[in-house]
C-alpha beads as a LAMMPS data file, in Angstrom:
LAMMPS data file: protein, C-alpha beads

85 atoms
84 bonds

1 atom types
1 bond types

-500.0 500.0 xlo xhi
-500.0 500.0 ylo yhi
-500.0 500.0 zlo zhi

Masses

1 110.0

Atoms # bond

1 1 1 -17.182 -2.714 36.976
2 1 1 -14.235 -1.222 35.035
3 1 1 -14.764 0.295 31.613
4 1 1 -12.435 -1.052 28.910
5 1 1 -11.344 1.643 26.462
6 1 1 -10.750 0.540 22.895
7 1 1 -7.822 0.807 20.505
8 1 1 -8.639 1.732 16.913
9 1 1 -6.586 1.204 13.748
10 1 1 -7.536 3.024 10.557
11 1 1 -5.929 1.957 7.264
12 1 1 -6.152 4.170 4.176
13 1 1 -4.726 2.694 0.973
14 1 1 -4.394 3.881 -2.611
15 1 1 -3.897 0.977 -4.984
16 1 1 -4.360 0.068 -8.621
17 1 1 -6.465 -3.093 -9.075
18 1 1 -4.953 -4.134 -12.425
19 1 1 -1.617 -5.891 -13.017
20 1 1 -0.159 -2.812 -14.732
21 1 1 -1.270 0.630 -15.893
22 1 1 -0.054 3.648 -17.799
23 1 1 -0.529 6.033 -20.669
24 1 1 1.344 6.338 -23.947
25 1 1 3.604 3.347 -23.266
26 1 1 4.554 4.383 -19.715
27 1 1 3.497 1.156 -18.045
28 1 1 3.846 0.833 -14.291
29 1 1 3.330 -2.186 -12.076
30 1 1 -0.114 -2.243 -10.429
31 1 1 -1.251 -4.094 -7.303
32 1 1 -3.268 -6.794 -9.122
33 1 1 -5.835 -7.133 -6.314
34 1 1 -9.210 -5.998 -5.043
35 1 1 -10.265 -4.373 -1.779
36 1 1 -9.037 -5.878 1.487
37 1 1 -9.736 -5.549 5.209
38 1 1 -6.254 -6.771 6.137
39 1 1 -3.874 -4.322 7.873
40 1 1 -1.501 -2.183 5.810
41 1 1 2.158 -3.166 5.643
42 1 1 1.461 -6.912 5.897
43 1 1 2.362 -9.099 2.890
44 1 1 0.850 -9.838 0.401
45 1 1 -1.219 -6.602 0.544
46 1 1 0.500 -3.910 -1.543
47 1 1 -0.469 -0.313 -2.240
48 1 1 0.982 2.578 -4.180
49 1 1 0.780 4.521 -0.907
50 1 1 -0.776 3.702 2.469
51 1 1 -1.435 5.402 5.787
52 1 1 -2.028 3.740 9.138
53 1 1 -3.447 5.666 12.083
54 1 1 -3.620 3.987 15.491
55 1 1 -5.623 5.566 18.310
56 1 1 -5.286 4.312 21.878
57 1 1 -8.189 5.726 23.872
58 1 1 -6.789 4.177 27.074
59 1 1 -3.414 5.943 26.803
60 1 1 -4.632 8.925 24.727
61 1 1 -1.936 8.256 22.108
62 1 1 -2.210 8.664 18.340
63 1 1 0.461 7.140 16.106
64 1 1 0.677 7.486 12.346
65 1 1 2.694 5.788 9.632
66 1 1 2.806 6.517 5.892
67 1 1 4.643 4.342 3.392
68 1 1 4.748 3.367 -0.260
69 1 1 5.291 -0.193 -1.430
70 1 1 7.867 -0.675 -4.222
71 1 1 6.700 0.148 -7.742
72 1 1 8.426 -0.609 -11.029
73 1 1 8.288 0.626 -14.589
74 1 1 9.502 -1.405 -17.598
75 1 1 12.486 0.834 -18.291
76 1 1 13.812 0.140 -14.763
77 1 1 14.376 -3.577 -15.421
78 1 1 17.196 -3.669 -17.959
79 1 1 17.430 -7.504 -18.008
80 1 1 13.776 -7.951 -18.880
81 1 1 13.446 -5.184 -21.513
82 1 1 16.784 -5.052 -23.335
83 1 1 16.787 -4.002 -26.959
84 1 1 19.272 -5.600 -29.323
85 1 1 20.477 -3.206 -32.018

Bonds

1 1 1 2
2 1 2 3
3 1 3 4
4 1 4 5
5 1 5 6
6 1 6 7
7 1 7 8
8 1 8 9
9 1 9 10
10 1 10 11
11 1 11 12
12 1 12 13
13 1 13 14
14 1 14 15
15 1 15 16
16 1 16 17
17 1 17 18
18 1 18 19
19 1 19 20
20 1 20 21
21 1 21 22
22 1 22 23
23 1 23 24
24 1 24 25
25 1 25 26
26 1 26 27
27 1 27 28
28 1 28 29
29 1 29 30
30 1 30 31
31 1 31 32
32 1 32 33
33 1 33 34
34 1 34 35
35 1 35 36
36 1 36 37
37 1 37 38
38 1 38 39
39 1 39 40
40 1 40 41
41 1 41 42
42 1 42 43
43 1 43 44
44 1 44 45
45 1 45 46
46 1 46 47
47 1 47 48
48 1 48 49
49 1 49 50
50 1 50 51
51 1 51 52
52 1 52 53
53 1 53 54
54 1 54 55
55 1 55 56
56 1 56 57
57 1 57 58
58 1 58 59
59 1 59 60
60 1 60 61
61 1 61 62
62 1 62 63
63 1 63 64
64 1 64 65
65 1 65 66
66 1 66 67
67 1 67 68
68 1 68 69
69 1 69 70
70 1 70 71
71 1 71 72
72 1 72 73
73 1 73 74
74 1 74 75
75 1 75 76
76 1 76 77
77 1 77 78
78 1 78 79
79 1 79 80
80 1 80 81
81 1 81 82
82 1 82 83
83 1 83 84
84 1 84 85
């Protein structure tokens, strides 16, 4: 009887549950979602920053990946927030 060694994937995400957030008028785009068990880096799950660690006990290999999904602030979208003087 052969023993099957497992592969593990650990996802760590930092996200903001509201649609937007900020202080003193500096509003940034949030993630507009709750907690999720879905893997990181798969649409539609977004995070301000996420880390994925994969451990293969069969091959004794650890791989890591860190990424940030796009984030916007109102002053970055000139078409949407133009002021007419």
